Each structure stands twice: as structure tokens, then as C-alpha cells.
C-alpha positions as CSV (number, residue, x, y, z in Angstrom):
1,M,-14.2,45.9,-12.4
2,P,-16.8,45.3,-15.2
3,H,-18.9,42.1,-14.9
4,K,-17.7,40.9,-18.3
5,T,-14.1,41.3,-17.4
6,F,-14.6,39.6,-14.0
7,F,-16.4,36.7,-15.7
8,A,-13.7,36.3,-18.3
9,F,-11.1,36.4,-15.5
10,I,-12.7,33.6,-13.5
11,L,-14.0,31.5,-16.4
12,P,-10.9,29.2,-16.7
13,S,-11.1,28.4,-12.9
14,L,-14.9,27.8,-13.2
15,I,-14.3,25.4,-16.1
16,A,-11.5,23.5,-14.3
17,M,-13.7,23.2,-11.1
18,L,-16.6,21.9,-13.2
19,L,-14.5,19.3,-15.0
20,F,-12.3,18.1,-12.2
21,I,-14.5,18.6,-9.1
22,A,-18.2,18.9,-9.9
23,L,-18.5,16.3,-12.6
24,P,-16.5,13.6,-10.7
25,I,-18.6,14.1,-7.6
26,V,-21.8,13.8,-9.7
27,S,-20.4,10.6,-11.3
28,V,-19.5,9.1,-7.9
29,A,-23.0,10.0,-6.6
30,V,-24.7,8.2,-9.5
31,Q,-22.4,5.2,-9.2
32,S,-23.3,4.9,-5.5
33,L,-26.9,4.2,-6.4
34,Y,-25.8,1.0,-8.2
35,V,-24.3,-2.3,-7.1
36,E,-22.4,-4.9,-9.0
37,H,-24.3,-7.5,-10.9
38,D,-24.6,-11.0,-9.4
39,K,-22.6,-13.5,-11.3
40,V,-24.7,-15.8,-13.5
41,L,-24.3,-19.4,-12.3
42,V,-25.0,-22.5,-14.3
43,T,-25.1,-26.1,-13.2
44,V,-23.3,-28.6,-15.5
45,E,-23.0,-32.3,-15.4
46,N,-19.6,-34.0,-15.7
47,C,-19.6,-37.6,-16.8
48,Q,-16.4,-39.6,-17.0
49,P,-15.9,-43.1,-18.3
50,L,-16.3,-45.8,-15.6
51,A,-17.4,-43.2,-13.1
52,A,-20.6,-41.7,-11.9
53,C,-21.8,-38.3,-13.2
54,T,-21.3,-35.3,-10.9
55,K,-23.0,-31.9,-11.0
56,E,-20.9,-28.8,-10.7
57,T,-21.9,-25.1,-10.4
58,R,-19.8,-22.7,-12.5
59,V,-19.9,-19.1,-13.5
60,D,-21.4,-18.4,-16.9
61,V,-18.8,-16.0,-18.1
62,Q,-20.5,-15.1,-21.3
63,A,-23.9,-14.4,-19.7
64,T,-22.2,-12.4,-16.9
65,E,-20.3,-10.3,-19.5
66,A,-23.5,-9.8,-21.5
67,L,-25.3,-8.6,-18.4
68,Q,-22.5,-6.2,-17.6
69,K,-22.5,-4.8,-21.1
70,A,-26.3,-4.3,-21.0
71,E,-26.1,-2.4,-17.7
72,P,-22.6,-1.1,-17.3
73,L,-23.4,0.9,-14.1
74,G,-24.6,-2.3,-12.4
75,K,-27.9,-3.2,-10.7
76,F,-29.9,-0.2,-9.4
77,N,-29.9,-0.3,-5.6
78,G,-31.0,3.2,-4.7
79,L,-30.0,4.4,-1.2
80,A,-29.9,0.9,0.2
81,T,-26.1,0.9,-0.1
82,Y,-25.9,3.9,2.3
83,F,-27.9,2.0,5.0
84,N,-26.4,-1.5,4.7
85,R,-24.1,-3.1,7.2
86,A,-20.9,-1.8,5.5
87,H,-22.0,1.8,5.8
88,L,-24.6,3.5,8.1
89,A,-25.9,0.1,9.2
90,T,-29.3,1.5,10.3
91,A,-30.9,-2.0,10.9
92,E,-27.9,-3.2,12.9
93,I,-27.9,-0.1,15.1
94,A,-31.6,-0.3,15.7
95,A,-31.2,-3.9,16.8
96,I,-28.3,-3.0,19.1
97,L,-30.3,-0.1,20.7
98,A,-33.4,-2.3,21.0
99,A,-31.4,-5.0,22.9
100,N,-30.9,-2.4,25.7
101,T,-27.7,-4.0,26.9
102,G,-26.1,-0.9,28.4
103,V,-24.2,2.1,27.0
104,W,-20.7,0.7,26.9
105,D,-21.8,-2.6,25.4
106,A,-23.9,-0.8,22.8
107,A,-21.0,1.5,21.9
108,S,-18.6,-1.4,21.6
109,R,-21.0,-3.3,19.3
110,I,-21.5,-0.2,17.2
111,Y,-17.7,0.4,17.1
112,D,-17.3,-3.1,15.6
113,L,-19.3,-2.1,12.6
114,P,-16.9,-1.3,9.8
115,F,-18.0,2.2,8.9
116,Y,-18.2,3.4,12.5
117,K,-14.8,1.8,13.3
118,A,-13.3,3.8,10.4
119,L,-15.2,6.9,11.4
120,V,-14.0,6.8,15.0
121,F,-10.3,6.6,14.1
122,T,-10.8,9.3,11.4
123,L,-12.4,11.7,13.8
124,A,-9.8,10.9,16.6
125,Y,-7.0,11.4,14.1
126,T,-8.4,14.7,12.8
127,F,-9.2,16.3,16.2
128,V,-5.8,15.3,17.7
129,V,-3.5,16.0,14.8
130,T,-5.0,19.2,13.5
131,P,-4.7,21.4,16.7
132,L,-1.3,19.9,17.8
133,A,0.1,20.4,14.3
134,I,-1.0,24.0,14.2
135,I,0.6,24.6,17.6
136,L,3.8,22.9,16.6
137,G,4.0,24.9,13.4
138,F,3.4,28.1,15.3
139,V,6.1,27.3,17.9
140,I,8.6,26.4,15.1
141,A,7.8,29.7,13.3
142,L,8.4,31.7,16.5
143,T,11.6,29.9,17.1
144,V,12.9,30.3,13.6
145,N,12.0,34.0,13.6
146,M,14.3,34.5,16.6
147,V,17.2,32.4,15.2
148,P,20.3,34.4,14.0
149,G,20.7,34.8,10.3
150,L,23.5,32.3,9.8
151,L,21.5,29.5,11.5
152,K,18.1,30.3,10.0
153,G,18.7,28.5,6.7
154,P,19.6,25.1,8.2
155,V,16.9,25.4,10.8
156,I,14.3,26.1,8.1
157,F,15.6,23.1,6.0
158,F,15.2,20.6,8.9
159,S,11.8,22.1,9.8
160,L,10.6,21.5,6.3
161,L,12.0,18.0,6.0
162,P,8.7,16.2,6.7
163,M,7.1,18.2,3.8
164,I,9.9,17.3,1.4
165,I,9.6,13.6,2.0
166,T,6.7,11.9,0.3
167,P,4.1,10.9,3.0
168,L,4.0,7.3,2.0
169,I,7.8,7.0,1.9
170,G,8.1,8.8,5.2
171,S,5.6,6.4,6.9
172,L,7.5,3.4,5.4
173,I,10.8,4.7,6.9
174,L,9.2,5.2,10.3
175,Y,7.6,1.8,10.0
176,W,10.9,0.2,9.5
177,M,12.4,2.2,12.4
178,I,9.7,1.0,14.9
179,D,10.0,-2.6,13.8
180,S,11.5,-5.0,16.4
181,R,14.7,-5.0,14.3
182,G,14.6,-1.2,13.7
183,I,16.4,1.4,15.8
184,I,13.4,2.6,17.7
185,G,11.8,-0.8,18.2
186,S,15.0,-2.5,19.4
187,A,15.8,0.5,21.7
188,L,12.3,0.2,23.4
189,Q,12.9,-3.5,23.9
190,A,16.2,-2.8,25.5
191,V,14.8,0.0,27.7
192,F,11.8,-2.1,29.0
193,H,13.8,-5.4,28.9
194,D,11.0,-7.0,26.9
195,P,12.1,-8.8,23.7
196,N,8.4,-9.3,22.7
197,L,7.5,-5.6,22.9
198,S,6.1,-4.4,19.6
199,L,4.5,-1.0,18.7
200,K,2.6,-2.7,15.9
201,A,0.8,-5.3,18.1
202,S,-1.0,-2.8,20.3
203,P,-4.0,-0.8,18.9
204,V,-3.3,2.0,21.4
205,L,0.4,2.3,20.4
206,T,-0.6,2.0,16.8
207,W,-3.0,4.9,17.1
208,L,-0.4,6.9,19.0
209,T,2.3,6.3,16.4
210,L,0.0,7.3,13.5
211,M,-1.0,10.5,15.3
212,L,2.6,11.4,16.2
213,Y,3.5,10.9,12.6
214,G,0.6,13.0,11.5
215,I,1.6,15.9,13.7
216,W,5.2,15.6,12.4
217,T,4.1,15.7,8.8
218,N,1.5,18.4,9.1
219,G,3.6,20.7,11.3
220,P,5.7,22.1,8.4
221,F,2.7,23.5,6.5
222,S,1.6,25.4,9.6
223,F,5.2,26.6,10.1
224,V,5.4,28.0,6.5
225,V,2.2,29.9,6.8
226,F,2.8,31.3,10.2
227,Y,6.4,32.2,9.4
228,A,5.3,34.2,6.4
229,G,2.6,35.8,8.6
230,L,5.2,36.8,11.2
231,Q,7.0,38.9,8.6
232,T,3.9,41.1,8.3
233,V,3.5,41.8,12.0
234,P,3.8,45.6,12.5
235,S,7.1,46.4,14.1
236,D,5.8,49.6,15.5
237,T,3.2,47.7,17.5
238,L,5.8,45.3,18.9
239,E,8.1,48.2,19.8
240,S,5.3,50.0,21.5
241,A,4.5,46.9,23.5
242,M,8.1,46.5,24.5
243,I,8.3,50.2,25.6
244,D,5.1,49.6,27.7
245,G,6.9,46.7,29.5
246,A,5.2,43.8,27.8
247,S,7.0,40.5,28.2
248,R,7.8,38.2,25.3
249,W,4.8,36.0,26.1
250,E,2.5,39.1,26.4
251,R,3.7,40.3,23.0
252,V,2.9,36.9,21.5
253,R,-0.5,36.7,23.2
254,F,-1.7,40.2,22.6
255,V,0.0,41.2,19.4
256,I,1.2,38.2,17.3
257,I,-1.6,35.8,17.9
258,P,-4.5,38.3,17.1
259,H,-2.5,39.3,13.9
260,L,-2.1,35.6,12.8
261,R,-5.7,34.6,13.6
262,P,-6.9,34.7,10.0
263,L,-4.0,32.6,8.9
264,A,-4.8,30.1,11.7
265,T,-8.3,29.8,10.4
266,F,-6.9,29.1,6.9
267,V,-4.5,26.5,8.2
268,A,-7.3,24.9,10.2
269,L,-9.5,24.6,7.2
270,V,-6.8,23.0,5.0
271,Q,-5.6,20.6,7.7
272,L,-9.1,19.6,8.7
273,M,-9.8,18.5,5.1
274,D,-6.5,16.8,4.7
275,N,-6.5,14.9,8.1
276,F,-10.1,13.7,7.6
277,R,-8.9,11.9,4.5
278,V,-6.0,10.2,6.3
279,F,-4.8,7.2,4.2
280,E,-1.0,7.1,3.5
281,P,0.1,6.4,7.1
282,I,-2.3,3.5,7.5
283,V,-0.9,1.9,4.3
284,G,2.8,2.8,5.1
285,F,2.5,1.4,8.7
286,S,0.5,-1.6,7.6
287,A,-1.8,-0.6,10.4
288,S,-5.2,-1.7,9.0
289,A,-5.6,-4.4,11.6
290,N,-5.6,-1.8,14.4
291,A,-6.6,1.4,12.7
292,T,-8.7,2.1,9.6
293,S,-10.1,5.2,8.1
294,L,-12.9,6.2,5.7
295,S,-10.3,6.7,2.8
296,F,-8.8,3.3,3.6
297,A,-12.4,1.8,3.4
298,I,-12.7,3.2,-0.1
299,F,-9.3,1.8,-1.0
300,N,-10.5,-1.6,0.2
301,D,-13.7,-1.5,-1.9
302,L,-11.7,-0.7,-5.0
303,R,-9.2,-3.6,-4.5
304,N,-11.7,-6.2,-3.3
305,Q,-10.6,-9.7,-4.2
306,N,-14.2,-10.6,-5.4
307,G,-14.3,-7.6,-7.7
308,Q,-14.2,-3.8,-7.4
309,Q,-17.2,-2.5,-5.5
310,Y,-17.7,0.8,-7.1
311,G,-21.1,1.4,-5.5
312,S,-19.8,0.8,-2.0
313,A,-16.7,3.0,-2.7
314,G,-19.0,5.8,-4.1
315,A,-21.3,5.7,-1.0
316,T,-18.3,5.9,1.4
317,S,-16.8,8.8,-0.7
318,L,-20.0,10.8,-0.5
319,L,-20.3,10.1,3.2
320,T,-16.7,11.3,3.6
321,I,-17.6,14.5,1.7
322,V,-20.5,15.1,4.0
323,G,-18.3,14.6,7.0
324,V,-15.8,17.2,5.7
325,V,-18.6,19.7,5.1
326,I,-19.9,19.2,8.6
327,L,-16.4,19.7,10.1
328,L,-15.8,22.9,8.0
329,T,-19.2,24.4,8.6
330,P,-18.5,25.9,12.1
331,V,-15.1,27.3,11.0
332,L,-16.7,28.8,7.9
333,I,-19.6,30.3,9.8
334,R,-17.2,31.9,12.3
335,T,-15.1,33.3,9.5
336,W,-18.2,34.7,7.8
337,R,-19.3,36.4,11.0
338,E,-15.9,37.9,11.6
339,Y,-15.7,39.2,8.0
340,G,-19.2,40.6,8.2
341,A,-18.3,42.4,11.5
342,R,-15.2,44.0,10.0
343,S,-17.0,45.1,6.8
């Protein structure tokens, strides 16, 4: 293909990537270097008849608005936002390590820092949900592929049901079900004979519920990809394996899995990115007291009661992007090596 034709072919995609991906990331990076202006305070004296005068501190609205108009990005803070207590907390971690109080105590104190608390749950959710969702999707795909034709349609429909339901709505439905008055919550209370048992009160049970929900909602995507890949498995190879006496498990292990490995890499890349940005289940389950994520921290910064903290949200966003890149790098390097070996 001539270079001009190739460039004309990809030009619309390049423009879209520039406008909707590159420029917003640059904008967020710039905003992360600034913090919100301090409110201008003035002291006024209130004097009332037959009463002593009192002094009161108020916000000078006009002066504050004038300052914001003069510097709309805010006050330049450089990289200090990245290292403050709400993010990497370098000073706090240095103090914890200098205290030399033991590994477990130091780890507990670091976990109490907001960024690392969100990071721990985000990583745990990603590394638990991603492989289990891939395995679940693969098992469903194998099962559906063996189902008779008349039953295949209904089975596919129910397998795709988590994908059809909006994630936030699905999490709200399950949240109501695990409530003490819901079908799951009341059933657990009856089984364990404990009227005070609540899945929402325990951090461990909250994490487990969120991860199970994540596996349930991510499984259908893996199923769709693997089911499409199963239709491309060479029938001659499978028949040869059957003639050679290979069992069903051996056909899956030595024929189907190697054939679907590139698709598994693709699914892993997509779900790693998606799971690292976990947000909807935490909102739907109202689980922020026991589980929080990097995306939820960004949400909190943008809905702060004292004003939207764009600089803090921008810093967390860029740290999230860095985390996604670090997670994807080993998979991309392995894919590149395999592609280079084949070519």
C-alpha cells in the first residue's frame, strides 16, 4: 500500500486519538501542577445598638472571584501535589520507615494513607477478578460450544445477561439483594441464625462481594471472545487428536488453548485496563467505607464539599495512567516477543 494511501486511511483515527485521548491527558497533566486558590478572608466588625462590637471573619467573595479570574488554573504547585499526604505521601512514608516499628506495623500505617489504601484494593481487585473472569468466560464458551442447537440460544442469552445490564444498575440490584431485608441477606441470617449478620459491615465480606460481582460482570466479555475463537479451531486437528486417542481435556489443553492464546492476551489487556479503573461497584454497593479505588478517589476530589479539587484529581488520574502502563508492559513485551519470533 502506498504511504499516502495508508496515511489517508489512518488520518481520521489519528485525529480522533489526538482530540479525545492525547489532548485531554495533556490538559489533566497541566492541571495537576496547580492547586485551588486559597479563599480571601477579611475581618469585619459588627456593631449593634446597646451591644458590644464583635469581629467576624468572612470570605471576600469579590476578591476570591477576581483571583480566580486572574489565574483560572489556580496556584502553581509543581509536583508537590504528587508527593503530598493525599497521594504518594513521601514525607509520611519516610517518617514511618524511620520509626522502625516493625514490618506489619509499618505496612498497616502505610495502608491507612488514602492513596495506598485505594491502590491496595485496586490491585487486589485487578489481580483477582481478571484471571478468574478469563477462566469463567473460557469455561462458559466451552460449555456453550457443546450445547445442542436448540438450547444454545437461551444459554447464550443468560450468559450475556451481566453484559446487558448497566454495571451501576447491576451493582445496585445486588446491593439490595444482600441487604438485611433482601433475599440473600435474609437467607444468610436464617442459615447462620444471626439477625445482625450483614455483608456490608465486614471489610473482608465487602471485598469478596465486590470481587465476585466483578467476575460475574467481566465473564461475558471473555465468553464472547473465546466463543468466537472456538469457531476458528481447525476441525482437522481436533479429529486427528480424537483418532490418536486424545481425551477431551487433552484436546482442550493441547489444541484449543494454544489456538486461543492470542485471544487470551487480548482479553487480558482489555480487562486489566478495565478492572484497574474499578468504580461503579463501589458506588453501587455504597462500599466506600470498606473499599475504595483510585477512580473513586478521583470522584471524591471532584465532588469535594469544600470545592472541586482539580489538581488533586489530575494527579491521581496521571498516577492511575502510570499504573495501567506498568500493568500492561509485561503483557505487551511478551506479545511483542512472540510476534517477533513468528515473523
